[in-house]
Every structure is written in C-alpha cells, then in structure tokens.
VEXNUDREN-807063 format. One line per field, with one value per residue (C-alpha): residue in one letter; x, y, z. Coordinates in nm, 2 decimals. Example, Ala and Ser with C-alpha at 12.3 -4.5 7.8 and 13.67 -1.06 7.14 Angstrom:
res a s;
u 1.23 1.37;
v -0.45 -0.11;
w 0.78 0.71;
***
This chain:
res d d m q s w l g s s g h e i q i h s l d a l v p r s k k f y a e r g c s q r s y r f i l p l r w l m y d g s n n t l d g i e l d e v h d w w k m i i a r a e s s q p h k h q n r g s t n n v r p p d f i k r l k r s l k a a e s e t i p n r r l r r q k a y a a d g e g v l d d l t s t t e l d n g r a f r l s p g r f g q l w r k e r k c w s n f c h p s l k g l e a s p g h e a v w r t i d r a k i v g f y s s g e d n e d v a q n a h a i i e l s g d g f v l g q i p r i i s s i v a m t n g w i p d s f f e y t t r p d v y l p a p s m v p f l r s r m y f h t a r y h f h e l t a i g n i e i s d q p d p v n a g t d r e v k w e m s l r n n l l k e a p s v n n e v e d e w l t e l h n n c i;
u 16.03 16.29 16.36 16.38 16.63 16.84 16.84 16.95 17.23 17.36 17.41 17.15 16.97 16.64 16.31 16.02 15.70 15.45 15.43 15.18 15.13 15.10 14.99 15.16 14.94 15.23 15.53 15.73 15.66 15.91 15.89 15.99 15.77 15.48 15.47 15.16 15.23 15.52 15.52 15.80 15.78 15.98 16.04 15.98 16.10 15.83 16.09 16.14 15.78 15.76 15.74 15.46 15.32 15.61 15.87 15.97 15.99 15.68 15.65 15.59 15.21 15.21 15.47 15.26 14.96 15.19 15.31 14.95 14.86 15.17 15.09 14.75 14.92 15.16 14.87 14.67 14.98 15.05 14.69 14.60 14.25 14.18 14.13 13.76 13.62 13.63 13.35 13.45 13.35 13.55 13.81 14.05 14.05 14.31 14.31 14.63 14.86 14.84 15.16 15.00 14.71 14.95 15.15 14.84 14.76 15.12 15.10 14.77 14.93 15.19 14.93 14.83 14.49 14.23 14.08 13.70 13.56 13.40 13.05 13.14 13.35 13.06 12.82 13.07 13.10 12.73 12.68 12.94 12.81 12.53 12.71 13.03 13.15 13.42 13.63 13.72 14.00 14.34 14.68 14.73 14.44 14.33 14.12 13.84 14.08 14.32 14.58 14.72 14.77 14.87 14.67 14.81 14.68 14.73 14.72 14.48 14.12 14.07 14.45 14.46 14.28 14.57 14.75 15.11 15.33 15.67 15.92 16.23 16.28 16.30 16.57 16.89 17.18 17.37 17.11 17.22 17.09 16.81 16.79 16.65 16.48 16.10 16.14 16.25 15.95 16.09 16.04 15.66 15.52 15.20 15.18 14.87 14.88 15.08 14.97 15.05 15.01 15.11 15.34 15.65 15.85 16.22 16.44 16.37 16.17 15.85 15.71 16.01 15.85 16.14 16.38 16.19 15.85 15.82 15.54 15.55 15.49 15.39 15.43 15.28 15.28 15.36 15.73 15.98 16.28 16.61 16.60 16.23 16.12 16.38 16.31 15.94 16.00 16.21 15.94 15.67 15.88 15.93 15.56 15.44 15.65 15.52 15.86 15.72 15.37 15.10 15.11 15.47 15.40 15.16 15.42 15.74 15.58 15.51 15.74 15.78 15.91 16.27 16.27 16.48 16.32 16.49 16.80 16.75 16.71 17.04 17.11 16.83 16.92 16.84 16.49 16.34 16.26 16.07 15.73 15.53 15.50 15.17 15.09 14.72 14.67 14.85 14.68 14.35 14.46 14.64 14.56 14.61 14.93 14.89 15.25 15.22 14.87 14.97 15.26 15.20 15.12 15.18 15.27 15.05 15.04 14.86 14.91 15.08 15.40 15.41 15.37 15.64 15.87 15.83 15.88 16.21 16.31 16.25 16.45 16.74 16.74 16.75 17.00 17.25 17.24 17.56 17.54 17.61 17.28 17.09 17.35 17.37 16.99 16.97 17.22 17.02 16.69 16.85 16.98 16.64 16.48 16.73 16.71 16.33 16.27;
v 25.69 25.80 25.44 25.31 25.59 25.51 25.14 25.23 25.47 25.22 24.96 24.72 24.53 24.54 24.66 24.78 24.67 24.72 24.88 24.80 24.99 24.74 24.83 24.57 24.42 24.46 24.69 24.37 24.30 24.06 24.02 23.65 23.53 23.75 23.61 23.38 23.24 23.21 23.12 23.00 22.93 22.67 22.67 22.30 22.18 21.97 21.75 21.60 21.47 21.35 20.98 20.73 20.49 20.24 20.50 20.54 20.87 20.96 20.83 21.04 21.05 21.14 21.41 21.56 21.58 21.75 22.00 22.08 22.15 22.36 22.57 22.64 22.75 22.98 23.13 23.21 23.37 23.59 23.69 24.05 23.94 23.79 23.42 23.31 22.98 22.73 22.48 22.12 22.09 22.39 22.32 22.57 22.37 22.10 21.86 21.87 21.57 21.29 21.39 21.73 21.56 21.33 21.64 21.80 21.48 21.46 21.83 21.76 21.47 21.70 21.93 21.92 21.79 22.04 21.87 21.91 22.10 21.92 21.94 21.77 21.51 21.43 21.39 21.16 20.95 20.93 20.83 20.55 20.39 20.61 20.69 20.84 21.15 21.37 21.61 21.96 21.98 22.06 22.11 21.73 21.50 21.18 21.09 20.83 20.59 20.62 20.82 21.10 21.44 21.79 22.11 22.46 22.66 23.04 23.06 23.29 23.20 22.83 22.78 22.66 22.34 22.26 21.94 21.99 21.71 21.59 21.68 21.54 21.30 21.60 21.80 21.91 21.67 21.94 21.92 21.67 21.53 21.73 21.97 21.70 21.50 21.45 21.58 21.92 22.16 22.33 22.02 22.02 22.23 22.27 22.29 22.50 22.48 22.31 22.40 22.50 22.87 22.90 22.79 22.95 22.93 23.01 23.04 23.16 22.86 22.88 22.56 22.34 22.17 21.94 22.22 22.54 22.44 22.49 22.47 22.73 22.54 22.74 22.60 22.80 22.72 22.84 22.79 22.55 22.36 22.38 22.13 22.07 22.23 22.08 21.74 21.79 21.88 21.57 21.35 21.52 21.45 21.08 21.04 21.20 20.96 20.67 20.59 20.61 20.53 20.80 20.74 20.84 21.17 21.01 20.77 20.98 21.26 21.03 21.08 20.71 20.64 20.70 20.70 20.99 21.16 21.16 21.37 21.74 21.91 22.04 22.41 22.52 22.89 22.89 22.75 22.86 23.21 23.35 23.49 23.64 23.67 23.73 23.89 23.81 23.93 24.26 24.31 24.33 24.64 24.80 25.17 25.38 25.59 25.91 25.91 25.55 25.58 25.89 25.71 25.72 25.39 25.15 24.80 24.54 24.16 24.06 24.38 24.40 24.55 24.28 24.00 24.16 24.19 23.82 23.71 23.92 23.74 23.40 23.49 23.61 23.30 23.07 23.28 23.29 22.91 22.75 22.58 22.24 22.26 22.03 21.76 21.76 21.77 21.47 21.28 21.37 21.26 20.92 20.87 20.96 20.70 20.43 20.50 20.49 20.19;
w -9.11 -8.87 -8.76 -9.11 -9.20 -8.89 -8.99 -9.34 -9.23 -8.98 -9.24 -9.11 -9.39 -9.20 -9.36 -9.15 -9.31 -9.02 -8.68 -8.41 -8.08 -7.80 -7.45 -7.22 -6.96 -6.71 -6.67 -6.67 -7.04 -7.19 -7.57 -7.59 -7.30 -7.41 -7.76 -7.78 -8.13 -8.36 -8.73 -8.96 -9.33 -9.53 -9.91 -9.99 -10.34 -10.50 -10.66 -10.31 -10.33 -10.69 -10.63 -10.69 -10.44 -10.51 -10.43 -10.79 -10.97 -11.16 -11.51 -11.83 -11.81 -11.44 -11.51 -11.78 -11.54 -11.28 -11.55 -11.65 -11.29 -11.23 -11.55 -11.39 -11.06 -11.25 -11.46 -11.15 -10.99 -11.29 -11.34 -11.25 -11.16 -10.82 -10.83 -10.84 -10.73 -11.02 -11.06 -11.07 -11.43 -11.54 -11.81 -11.64 -11.31 -11.30 -11.00 -10.79 -10.82 -10.56 -10.38 -10.30 -10.14 -9.94 -9.84 -9.69 -9.49 -9.36 -9.25 -9.07 -8.89 -8.74 -8.59 -8.22 -8.15 -8.02 -7.71 -7.69 -7.39 -7.09 -7.22 -7.55 -7.37 -7.13 -7.43 -7.60 -7.28 -7.23 -7.59 -7.54 -7.22 -7.09 -6.77 -6.64 -6.46 -6.61 -6.41 -6.52 -6.77 -6.62 -6.76 -6.74 -6.79 -6.96 -7.26 -7.25 -7.42 -7.13 -7.32 -7.11 -7.26 -7.17 -7.25 -7.29 -7.00 -7.02 -7.40 -7.58 -7.67 -7.77 -7.82 -7.46 -7.58 -7.81 -7.69 -7.59 -7.73 -7.64 -7.92 -7.76 -8.05 -8.28 -8.10 -8.26 -8.20 -8.01 -7.74 -7.48 -7.15 -6.98 -7.27 -7.50 -7.23 -7.20 -6.84 -6.98 -7.01 -7.32 -7.54 -7.47 -7.75 -7.96 -8.34 -8.40 -8.77 -9.04 -9.39 -9.74 -9.78 -10.15 -10.43 -10.56 -10.88 -10.89 -11.19 -11.54 -11.66 -11.45 -11.60 -11.50 -11.21 -11.13 -11.07 -10.99 -10.83 -10.45 -10.19 -9.91 -9.58 -9.27 -8.92 -8.63 -8.26 -7.91 -7.97 -8.12 -7.97 -8.16 -8.45 -8.43 -8.75 -8.99 -8.85 -8.88 -9.25 -9.30 -9.15 -9.36 -9.68 -9.58 -9.48 -9.81 -10.01 -9.81 -9.64 -9.29 -9.15 -9.11 -8.74 -8.71 -8.53 -8.29 -8.16 -8.18 -7.97 -7.68 -7.38 -7.32 -7.68 -7.79 -8.17 -8.32 -8.61 -8.95 -9.01 -9.06 -9.39 -9.52 -9.60 -9.37 -9.40 -9.77 -9.72 -9.39 -9.26 -8.96 -9.06 -8.77 -8.40 -8.23 -7.90 -7.86 -7.51 -7.57 -7.90 -7.71 -7.54 -7.84 -7.90 -8.20 -8.22 -8.42 -8.54 -8.66 -8.81 -9.00 -9.18 -9.56 -9.73 -9.43 -9.52 -9.35 -9.39 -9.70 -9.90 -10.23 -10.08 -9.82 -10.08 -10.30 -10.00 -9.91 -10.27 -10.28 -9.95 -10.11 -10.42 -10.21 -10.00 -10.30 -10.49 -10.21 -10.18 -10.31 -10.65 -10.48 -10.29 -10.53 -10.52 -10.14 -10.11 -10.34 -10.13 -9.82 -9.99 -10.09 -9.73 -9.59 -9.81 -9.73 -9.35 -9.35 -9.57;
***
C-alpha cells in the first residue's frame, strides 16, 4: 500500500498488481540476468489473416461462418458462467475458421524444439539400426540426422532441453555488425511457447470481425533480441496467409543462412506489451512475507482484477493509436504480400 501510494503521489502511471518475496540464491542477485523466462503479448488483428488459400479476401459465405464463430467467442466472453466443454455435436459449438487453425500451426513452427533426453535418443537410434552409442547431451551436440543444435544449459527444469536457435535474421535493422551476427551469443535464443491465449474485441460493435476482432498472441522464452518479436509476428502473418512456406523458421534460424525476415509490424507500441517475468530458481526459495501476505485483496495473475487490468491496458493501447494506423497497416500488409510472393 505504501509503495502504491508513493507511485501515485510521484506521478508515475504504474499499478502494482502482485508482489512476490524472493530469496536470492546469491547476494549478487541481478534482476535481468536472474530472469529465467520472459513473456510478451501481441494484439493481432484478425483482418490480417482473413484470406483464403488463393490469397484472396474471404467471400460472403466464408465471412458469414467467421461472424458466427466470432459471435460464439463474444458470447462466451460476456457470459457470467465459466465456460464448460462443448461436445462436438452441440449446436452452441462453432468450428473455428481455417485461418485460426493455420495461425496455430504457424505459431507452433516458431517454437524451439524440445530435444529428447539421452535414453529416448538411444532408444530411437537402436530402433533405427539396432546399434549405436550416443554421448551425453552437452550445450552443443548433434541429432541423428546430422543437424547440429544447441541446448540451453542452466535453465530451470526441462527448459534446458529447449533448442537455442540463431535469430540473427530477425534482428532490428539498427543492429549492425557483430550485434546481428550468428557469432554473437545474444542472438541465440529459445522460444518456449508461442500460442493464442485469448481473443479480444475493440470498438462499440463487438460483432464487426473485420475491424474489431483480435487474437492475443503470447511469446515466451529466455529472452529476445531487439526486433525479434515484431519480425516473428510478420513471419507468422505471412505463413498463416500462405505467402511463405511452413519451413520458413527452420531455415531462417540456421546460422549458415542469410535470409532477412519480413519487415517489422508498424506501430508496435500500440499492439505489444510486456506480460510476465519468471525467476524459477529464486521462486523455489521464496518465503512468505507477513506484510505482503496481509495485504487486503491481493491481485494475482488470473484473478478478475488482473483480467480487468489487462483489458484496460489493451483498450488504452488501441485508443492511443493514431487514426491513420489502419491505413499504414494495410500498406504494410500489401507490401508484406508483394515481397513474399
């Protein structure tokens, strides 16, 4: 309470919605280096994805199906009752449109692969040729198909098995020379998860899919190089629309391939925000703090207050965006299509 009062009196527009007591494993605790996972969220307009397999905008019948699906999404969001599993034969359950399925596949393609442990790798090798000796996994090793990969030693739990990929082709144009080189350790990162965490409607007309429907995309990993997230989003949009192949991330994250990713999404500040930072190792030694635990009505992730706060944040982001946003974004989308095809 005292900290929130101080922030309010000092003019800082910062809201405290949760406090955790961490017991650092060392006196030399450094917040940035000690963070084991970071998550960002992106407000993705569905109109960027509303194309058919021939790269044409959806026709009337397809748009009607999209609107029926979106009405179901809005109804679920406005319902005071928790969503219950719908049977496939239920009349209230509408299948998501094809571009949502393609979006999920594109997000999955951006994720880092989880490398199986030595026992599973040995079983796979024996099943293949009945012989072979596999060495222990190290920070740099090789798959049975000869492709070299890097693990993530030192990360929490099974996250150390996540493959680190080279994201030099996704760097911001301002990064030059070594900063954007595959030889720079900072460009080797993991994408733990890339997923849709929800849908969001802006504006007064909730059923206007073309203008007000958005998917909330979450990207989490051990860290991100400057420009990486907006270029990942651009690539996902192009891949979902069929403008680039599904193997795009596989090739552009190789250190021996120079193939710059599509241009960054415009007006990033009105669509992306930082979501969470995790300190897995320090959370293991966290202890309860009486002053913190006695605070009335604490706001934790997933609670109603947290959800309302995040919705307010999204509204503010989109409201502050200049009115010319849609025109500039449409020009960017057209340029993205022309450069990829």
